[in-house]
LODO-954900 format. One record per atom (N, C-alpha, C): residue in three letters; x, y, z. Coordinates in pm, whole numbers, padded with zeros to 5 digits, always signed. Example, Ala and Ser with C-alpha at 12.3 -4.5 7.8 and 13.67 -1.06 7.14 Angstrom:
BEGIN
ALA+01319-00569+00780ALA+01230-00450+00780ALA+01320-00330+00780SER+01285-00225+00708SER+01367-00106+00714SER+01290+00003+00787
***
This chain:
BEGIN
MET+04950+02449-01999MET+04966+02410-02139MET+04875+02291-02174ARG+04860+02199-02075ARG+04782+02080-02102ARG+04635+02114-02123LYS+04583+02210-02045LYS+04441+02242-02060LYS+04414+02308-02194TYR+04509+02387-02246TYR+04489+02446-02378TYR+04491+02339-02486THR+04572+02236-02465THR+04577+02125-02563THR+04443+02053-02569TRP+04384+02025-02449TRP+04253+01958-02447TRP+04145+02046-02507ALA+04151+02176-02483ALA+04053+02267-02542ALA+04063+02268-02693PHE+04186+02267-02745PHE+04206+02265-02890PHE+04152+02136-02951LEU+04177+02020-02884LEU+04126+01893-02935LEU+03974+01889-02932GLY+03914+01950-02827GLY+03769+01953-02819GLY+03708+02034-02932LEU+03765+02150-02961LEU+03715+02230-03072LEU+03736+02159-03205LEU+03842+02079-03217LEU+03871+02010-03342LEU+03769+01899-03370PHE+03731+01824-03264PHE+03640+01712-03284PHE+03493+01749-03264LEU+03463+01871-03223LEU+03324+01910-03200LEU+03240+01901-03326PRO+03282+01952-03443PRO+03200+01937-03564PRO+03175+01792-03600MET+03274+01703-03580MET+03255+01562-03612MET+03149+01500-03522LEU+03151+01535-03391LEU+03052+01481-03298LEU+02912+01529-03334ILE+02900+01654-03374ILE+02769+01707-03412ILE+02717+01635-03536LEU+02806+01610-03633LEU+02765+01540-03755LEU+02719+01397-03725ILE+02795+01327-03639ILE+02757+01190-03603ILE+02624+01187-03530SER+02604+01281-03437SER+02479+01286-03360SER+02360+01314-03451SER+02376+01406-03547SER+02267+01439-03638SER+02231+01320-03726GLN+02333+01245-03773GLN+02306+01126-03854GLN+02237+01018-03773ALA+02276+01002-03646ALA+02212+00900-03561ALA+02067+00937-03534LEU+02038+01065-03507LEU+01901+01107-03484LEU+01816+01093-03609ALA+01879+01111-03726ALA+01802+01098-03850ALA+01758+00955-03874GLN+01832+00857-03820GLN+01797+00717-03840GLN+01697+00666-03737VAL+01677+00739-03630VAL+01585+00697-03524VAL+01447+00753-03551THR+01346+00667-03550THR+01207+00709-03568THR+01140+00715-03432LEU+01088+00829-03396LEU+01023+00850-03268LEU+00872+00836-03284PRO+00806+00759-03195PRO+00661+00743-03206PRO+00588+00868-03156THR+00473+00893-03211THR+00388+01004-03170THR+00248+00952-03148MET+00171+01025-03066MET+00032+00989-03039MET-00051+01115-03051ASN-00155+01107-03128ASN-00241+01221-03153ASN-00381+01190-03104LEU-00429+01270-03010LEU-00563+01254-02955LEU-00652+01365-03010GLY-00766+01327-03061GLY-00858+01426-03116GLY-00986+01360-03163PHE-01080+01441-03208PHE-01208+01394-03258PHE-01216+01422-03408LYS-01257+01321-03481LYS-01275+01337-03624LYS-01378+01236-03671THR-01439+01265-03784THR-01536+01173-03842THR-01465+01065-03920THR-01521+00944-03915THR-01460+00832-03984THR-01567+00734-04027ASP-01538+00663-04133ASP-01627+00557-04182ASP-01570+00418-04154ASN-01454+00414-04089ASN-01389+00286-04061ASN-01427+00240-03920PRO-01499+00130-03904PRO-01537+00084-03770PRO-01419+00050-03681SER-01308+00006-03738SER-01192-00031-03656SER-01135+00089-03582GLU-01140+00208-03644GLU-01092+00327-03576GLU-01179+00362-03457VAL-01310+00341-03471VAL-01401+00365-03359VAL-01371+00268-03245VAL-01347+00142-03278VAL-01315+00042-03176VAL-01185+00077-03105ASN-01085+00121-03177ASN-00959+00159-03115ASN-00977+00277-03021ALA-01059+00373-03061ALA-01084+00488-02974ALA-01156+00445-02847VAL-01252+00355-02861VAL-01323+00305-02742VAL-01228+00229-02650LYS-01140+00148-02709LYS-01042+00075-02628LYS-00951+00172-02552LEU-00908+00279-02617LEU-00822+00376-02551LEU-00893+00442-02434ILE-01020+00477-02454ILE-01098+00539-02346ILE-01115+00442-02230LEU-01141+00315-02261LEU-01157+00215-02155LEU-01027+00196-02077VAL-00915+00193-02147VAL-00787+00177-02079VAL-00760+00295-01986MET-00786+00417-02033MET-00765+00534-01950MET-00859+00533-01829THR-00982+00486-01848THR-01076+00478-01736THR-01029+00377-01632VAL-00982+00262-01678VAL-00933+00160-01586VAL-00812+00210-01509LEU-00721+00280-01578LEU-00603+00334-01510LEU-00642+00437-01405THR-00748+00513-01431THR-00795+00611-01333THR-00851+00543-01209LEU-00924+00433-01229LEU-00986+00362-01117LEU-00897+00255-01057ALA-00777+00237-01111ALA-00690+00128-01065ALA-00658+00136-00915PRO-00623+00253-00859PRO-00596+00255-00713PRO-00715+00212-00629ALA-00835+00258-00665ALA-00954+00218-00589ALA-00981+00070-00603ILE-00963+00016-00725ILE-00984-00127-00747ILE-00883-00208-00668LEU-00759-00163-00666LEU-00654-00236-00595LEU-00679-00237-00445ILE-00726-00127-00389ILE-00745-00117-00245ILE-00873-00187-00201MET-00982-00167-00276MET-01114-00211-00231MET-01153-00351-00276MET-01091-00404-00378MET-01138-00531-00435MET-01032-00639-00433THR-00924-00619-00358THR-00819-00720-00345THR-00785-00736-00197GLY-00681-00814-00169GLY-00639-00836-00031GLY-00547-00730+00023PHE-00530-00619-00047PHE-00438-00513-00004PHE-00478-00456+00132THR-00609-00439+00155THR-00656-00379+00280THR-00611-00460+00400ARG-00634-00591+00395ARG-00595-00677+00507ARG-00445-00674+00530ILE-00367-00681+00422ILE-00222-00692+00436ILE-00162-00566+00495ILE-00202-00449+00446ILE-00142-00325+00494ILE-00181-00297+00638ILE-00303-00333+00677ILE-00346-00310+00815ILE-00271-00402+00910VAL-00253-00528+00872VAL-00180-00622+00958VAL-00035-00578+00975LEU+00029-00536+00869LEU+00168-00489+00880LEU+00177-00363+00966SER+00078-00277+00958SER+00076-00157+01043SER+00057-00195+01189PHE-00029-00294+01216PHE-00046-00344+01352PHE+00085-00401+01406LEU+00157-00472+01323LEU+00284-00530+01366LEU+00382-00421+01408ARG+00393-00318+01328ARG+00486-00210+01362ARG+00443-00140+01490GLN+00313-00122+01508GLN+00264-00057+01629GLN+00286-00145+01751ALA+00266-00277+01737ALA+00283-00367+01851ALA+00429-00376+01895MET+00520-00370+01800MET+00662-00377+01834MET+00711-00247+01896GLY+00642-00137+01872GLY+00682-00010+01930GLY+00782+00067+01848VAL+00810+00021+01726VAL+00900+00096+01636VAL+00811+00183+01547GLN+00819+00312+01564GLN+00725+00403+01499GLN+00750+00419+01349GLN+00873+00422+01306GLN+00905+00450+01166GLN+00987+00339+01099MET+00994+00223+01160MET+01070+00113+01102MET+00984-00011+01101PRO+00957-00069+00988PRO+00995-00025+00853PRO+00917+00101+00813PRO+00971+00182+00724PRO+00902+00304+00682PRO+00775+00274+00603ASN+00691+00376+00591ASN+00561+00358+00525ASN+00577+00314+00380GLN+00676+00371+00310GLN+00695+00333+00170GLN+00727+00185+00156LEU+00806+00132+00248LEU+00841-00010+00241LEU+00721-00098+00272LEU+00640-00058+00371LEU+00521-00136+00404LEU+00422-00138+00289VAL+00401-00023+00225VAL+00308-00016+00112VAL+00360-00099-00004GLY+00491-00089-00033GLY+00548-00167-00142GLY+00540-00316-00116LEU+00572-00359+00006LEU+00562-00500+00041LEU+00417-00548+00031SER+00324-00468+00081SER+00182-00505+00072SER+00136-00515-00072LEU+00188-00427-00156LEU+00149-00428-00297LEU+00195-00557-00365PHE+00318-00597-00343PHE+00369-00717-00410PHE+00309-00844-00352ILE+00280-00845-00222ILE+00209-00961-00165ILE+00069-00969-00222THR+00006-00854-00244THR-00127-00853-00305THR-00123-00911-00446PHE-00023-00871-00525PHE-00008-00928-00660PHE+00014-01079-00653PHE+00091-01123-00554PHE+00117-01267-00540PHE-00012-01341-00506VAL-00091-01286-00415VAL-00216-01350-00374VAL-00319-01348-00487MET-00324-01237-00560MET-00427-01220-00662MET-00384-01272-00799GLN-00266-01331-00809GLN-00218-01375-00940GLN-00311-01474-01010PRO-00366-01576-00941PRO-00461-01664-01011PRO-00584-01591-01063ALA-00637-01500-00984ALA-00754-01424-01029ALA-00719-01333-01146PHE-00602-01267-01139PHE-00562-01178-01248PHE-00539-01257-01377ASN-00479-01376-01366ASN-00458-01458-01485ASN-00592-01500-01547GLU-00687-01535-01463GLU-00819-01573-01514GLU-00890-01455-01579MET-00877-01337-01519MET-00936-01217-01578MET-00877-01189-01715ASN-00746-01204-01727ASN-00679-01178-01854ASN-00717-01281-01959THR-00729-01407-01918THR-00758-01514-02013THR-00903-01511-02061LYS-00996-01487-01970LYS-01138-01496-02005LYS-01200-01363-02048GLY-01139-01252-02006GLY-01201-01124-02036GLY-01123-01032-02127ILE-00999-01004-02090ILE-00922-00900-02160ILE-00875-00948-02296GLN-00808-01064-02300GLN-00753-01112-02426GLN-00861-01143-02531PRO-00970-01212-02497PRO-01075-01232-02599PRO-01135-01102-02650TYR-01149-01002-02561TYR-01205-00875-02607TYR-01108-00802-02699MET-00979-00803-02665MET-00881-00737-02750MET-00871-00806-02886ALA-00899-00936-02889ALA-00897-01010-03016ALA-01028-00998-03092GLY-01128-00931-03034GLY-01256-00912-03101GLY-01345-01034-03099LYS-01322-01129-03006LYS-01402-01251-03002LYS-01528-01236-02919ILE-01529-01143-02824ILE-01646-01123-02739ILE-01681-00975-02737SER-01803-00946-02697SER-01848-00808-02691SER-01799-00741-02562GLN-01825-00611-02553GLN-01780-00536-02436GLN-01853-00581-02310GLU-01984-00608-02320GLU-02062-00650-02204GLU-02012-00784-02152VAL-01987-00877-02243VAL-01936-01009-02201VAL-01796-00996-02141ALA-01715-00908-02197ALA-01579-00889-02144ALA-01583-00835-02001VAL-01670-00738-01976VAL-01682-00684-01840VAL-01729-00791-01743GLU-01826-00871-01785GLU-01877-00978-01699GLU-01770-01083-01672ASN-01696-01123-01775ASN-01591-01223-01756ASN-01475-01169-01674THR-01449-01040-01682THR-01340-00981-01606THR-01377-00967-01458LEU-01501-00930-01432LEU-01545-00915-01293LEU-01567-01050-01225GLY-01587-01154-01302GLY-01617-01285-01244GLY-01512-01334-01146PRO-01383-01339-01183PRO-01281-01385-01086PRO-01270-01295-00963LEU-01285-01163-00981LEU-01281-01074-00866LEU-01397-01099-00772ARG-01518-01118-00827ARG-01635-01146-00745ARG-01618-01280-00671LYS-01562-01379-00739LYS-01538-01508-00674LYS-01442-01494-00557PHE-01336-01415-00576PHE-01240-01393-00467PHE-01307-01320-00351MET-01384-01216-00381MET-01447-01138-00275MET-01552-01220-00200PHE-01628-01301-00271PHE-01726-01387-00204PHE-01656-01484-00109GLY-01539-01533-00148GLY-01468-01627-00063GLY-01415-01565+00065GLN-01399-01431+00070GLN-01346-01364+00188GLN-01450-01283+00262THR-01574-01282+00215THR-01679-01200+00275THR-01764-01284+00368ARG-01789-01232+00486ARG-01877-01301+00581ARG-02023-01287+00538ASP-02100-01390+00566ASP-02242-01386+00531ASP-02316-01277+00606SER-02275-01251+00730SER-02342-01147+00809SER-02320-01009+00748ASP-02199-00981+00702ASP-02171-00852+00639ASP-02245-00838+00506LEU-02249-00946+00430LEU-02321-00942+00303LEU-02470-00921+00326THR-02526-00988+00426THR-02668-00970+00458THR-02696-00827+00504LEU-02605-00769+00580LEU-02622-00632+00627LEU-02633-00533+00512PHE-02545-00544+00416PHE-02547-00448+00305PHE-02660-00476+00207ILE-02704-00600+00199ILE-02823-00628+00118ILE-02945-00561+00179LYS-02955-00565+00312LYS-03068-00496+00379LYS-03057-00345+00364LEU-02935-00292+00377LEU-02917-00148+00365LEU-02945-00098+00224SER-02920-00181+00123SER-02945-00140-00015SER-03093-00147-00052LYS-03173-00213+00033LYS-03318-00222+00013LYS-03353-00289-00120ILE-03279-00392-00153ILE-03311-00472-00270ILE-03369-00605-00223GLY-03432-00675-00312GLY-03487-00805-00277GLY-03376-00904-00243LYS-03411-01002-00161LYS-03311-01101-00120LYS-03270-01184-00240PRO-03142-01180-00277PRO-03098-01259-00394PRO-03108-01409-00366LYS-03146-01482-00469LYS-03156-01628-00455LYS-03019-01694-00468THR-02933-01637-00549THR-02798-01690-00568THR-02697-01577-00555ARG-02570-01614-00545ARG-02465-01513-00537ARG-02450-01434-00666ALA-02486-01495-00777ALA-02475-01425-00905ALA-02569-01306-00911GLU-02676-01307-00832GLU-02772-01196-00832GLU-02731-01083-00739VAL-02627-01101-00661VAL-02581-00995-00571VAL-02508-00888-00652PRO-02551-00762-00647PRO-02482-00657-00724PRO-02340-00635-00672THR-02252-00597-00763THR-02114-00572-00726THR-02102-00454-00630MET-02189-00354-00644MET-02185-00238-00556MET-02228-00274-00414VAL-02294-00386-00395VAL-02327-00436-00262VAL-02216-00526-00209LEU-02156-00601-00298LEU-02050-00695-00258LEU-01925-00624-00213VAL-01886-00515-00280VAL-01759-00449-00249VAL-01755-00395-00106PRO-01854-00315-00060PRO-01846-00268+00080PRO-01854-00381+00182ALA-01931-00486+00153ALA-01936-00601+00244ALA-01799-00668+00252PHE-01732-00678+00138PHE-01598-00737+00136PHE-01499-00653+00215VAL-01505-00521+00200VAL-01412-00434+00271VAL-01433-00442+00422VAL-01558-00443+00466VAL-01586-00454+00610VAL-01536-00588+00664SER-01556-00695+00589SER-01505-00826+00632SER-01353-00826+00640GLU-01288-00762+00544GLU-01142-00753+00548GLU-01095-00674+00669LEU-01166-00567+00704LEU-01129-00490+00823LEU-01143-00575+00949LYS-01250-00651+00958LYS-01269-00738+01075LYS-01157-00842+01085THR-01127-00905+00973THR-01021-01007+00973THR-00886-00946+01008ALA-00857-00828+00954ALA-00729-00763+00984ALA-00718-00727+01131PHE-00827-00680+01192PHE-00823-00644+01334PHE-00811-00768+01421GLN-00870-00879+01380GLN-00853-01002+01456GLN-00708-01049+01453ILE-00647-01044+01335ILE-00505-01082+01325ILE-00419-00985+01405GLY-00453-00856+01401GLY-00379-00757+01478GLY-00386-00782+01627PHE-00503-00825+01676PHE-00517-00856+01819PHE-00425-00972+01859ILE-00418-01073+01773ILE-00330-01188+01802ILE-00183-01145+01799ILE-00149-01054+01709ILE-00011-01006+01700ILE+00028-00929+01826PHE-00066-00853+01881PHE-00036-00769+01997PHE-00006-00851+02123LEU-00066-00971+02137LEU-00059-01045+02263LEU+00084-01075+02310PRO+00171-01138+02228PRO+00305-01167+02280PRO+00386-01042+02312PHE+00372-00937+02233PHE+00445-00814+02262PHE+00390-00745+02386LEU+00259-00759+02409LEU+00200-00701+02531LEU+00253-00771+02655VAL+00272-00902+02647VAL+00328-00976+02761VAL+00469-00927+02793ILE+00548-00905+02689ILE+00685-00856+02712ILE+00682-00718+02776ASP+00591-00630+02733ASP+00579-00496+02793ASP+00539-00506+02940ILE+00447-00596+02973ILE+00403-00612+03111ILE+00516-00663+03199VAL+00592-00762+03149VAL+00705-00816+03226VAL+00810-00708+03248ALA+00841-00630+03144ALA+00941-00524+03159ALA+00895-00418+03259ALA+00767-00380+03252ALA+00715-00281+03347ALA+00718-00334+03490SER+00684-00462+03508SER+00684-00521+03643SER+00825-00527+03700VAL+00923-00565+03618VAL+01061-00573+03665VAL+01113-00435+03704LEU+01085-00335+03623LEU+01131-00199+03654LEU+01065-00146+03781MET+00937-00177+03798MET+00869-00131+03920MET+00925-00202+04043ALA+00956-00332+04030ALA+01012-00405+04144ALA+01150-00354+04180MET+01224-00305+04082MET+01358-00252+04107MET+01355-00105+04148GLY+01238-00045+04151GLY+01227+00094+04190GLY+01266+00192+04082MET+01278+00146+03959MET+01318+00233+03848MET+01192+00278+03772MET+01107+00349+03842MET+00980+00389+03783MET+00994+00504+03684MET+01104+00576+03687MET+01124+00688+03596MET+01173+00642+03459LEU+01217+00518+03448LEU+01266+00466+03320LEU+01148+00409+03241PRO+01123+00456+03118PRO+01010+00402+03039PRO+01030+00254+03011PRO+00925+00174+03030PRO+00939+00029+03006PRO+00972-00004+02861VAL+00931+00082+02766VAL+00955+00052+02625VAL+01103+00051+02593VAL+01184+00124+02671VAL+01328+00126+02647VAL+01387-00011+02672ILE+01334-00083+02772ILE+01383-00216+02804ILE+01317-00323+02718SER+01187-00309+02692SER+01113-00415+02622SER+01139-00417+02473LEU+01173-00302+02412LEU+01189-00297+02267LEU+01298-00391+02216PRO+01418-00395+02275PRO+01519-00491+02225PRO+01473-00636+02238PHE+01402-00668+02347PHE+01354-00806+02364PHE+01246-00840+02263LYS+01160-00746+02228LYS+01057-00772+02128LYS+01119-00793+01991ILE+01218-00712+01957ILE+01286-00731+01829ILE+01358-00865+01826MET+01425-00902+01937MET+01496-01029+01942MET+01399-01147+01930LEU+01284-01138+01999LEU+01184-01245+01990LEU+01131-01258+01848PHE+01104-01146+01784PHE+01049-01148+01648PHE+01149-01209+01549VAL+01277-01180+01569VAL+01380-01234+01479VAL+01401-01383+01505LEU+01402-01424+01632LEU+01431-01565+01666LEU+01321-01659+01615VAL+01197-01615+01618VAL+01087-01703+01574VAL+01059-01687+01425ASP+01145-01613+01353ASP+01124-01589+01209ASP+00987-01524+01188GLY+00970-01409+01252GLY+00840-01343+01252GLY+00789-01304+01114TRP+00878-01255+01029TRP+00834-01214+00895TRP+00782-01332+00816GLY+00853-01444+00822GLY+00807-01562+00750GLY+00675-01614+00803LEU+00660-01619+00937LEU+00536-01667+00995LEU+00419-01575+00962LEU+00442-01445+00974LEU+00333-01351+00952LEU+00289-01350+00806ILE+00383-01335+00714ILE+00346-01328+00572ILE+00290-01462+00525GLY+00349-01572+00570GLY+00296-01702+00534GLY+00154-01722+00583SER+00127-01680+00706SER-00009-01692+00760SER-00107-01605+00686MET-00065-01483+00649MET-00156-01394+00576MET-00189-01451+00438VAL-00089-01503+00368VAL-00113-01559+00235VAL-00206-01680+00246LYS-00183-01765+00347LYS-00269-01882+00364LYS-00410-01845+00405SER-00426-01729+00471SER-00561-01688+00513SER-00652-01654+00395PHE-00594-01629+00278PHE-00675-01602+00159PHE-00716-01729+00085GLY-00666-01844+00132GLY-00696-01968+00063GLY-00838-02018+00086
***
């Protein structure tokens, strides 16, 4: 009997709910976006179209810019080395490592991003500077950051490979030459940090293997014994704080 009562009440209030929903939707204005080509005599419409194309282009290249022109490469490689050195294959998972590397990258690059926004993006959106000046002002902080992390030997190597004349100043170095030199330098730095990370965990593996061999337990994998000790050592010395703090300071 109770279910029939609820069904009757539902049918009774259904028209009222439909009426209220229709009135609420009538008061809500939904935005629309129309993309197309048309002729116009208004220069502002042309500027808006160009801005939209530029934004879409930047969004398309954003992953490559984030990986190749920031500290993301060094951070993700070092965290991967840490996981490999500890012997935990899937902990932390890849999604967590990438997310942590991404936010650390934003933290490290925040001064450069603020300068790019202040000197390049905002003046261009306000119509105070031209497109060429905006691109130059936006690339300036990124180039300054990359020059600060790039070794002279790597930069000289790619200048020779590009077969261009020897630049007199850093401002004359093309960005297409600076980016691969920066990436190679970041790989070298990341592998150096990874080597240092491996040393204490390697000592624990050697000690565990020696103890097992002395006890005649050669069939037991040493990683079974060494893994808890490596995790305990990493936790006791506040490994995450030391590692992330050292990486952030290495960009200074």
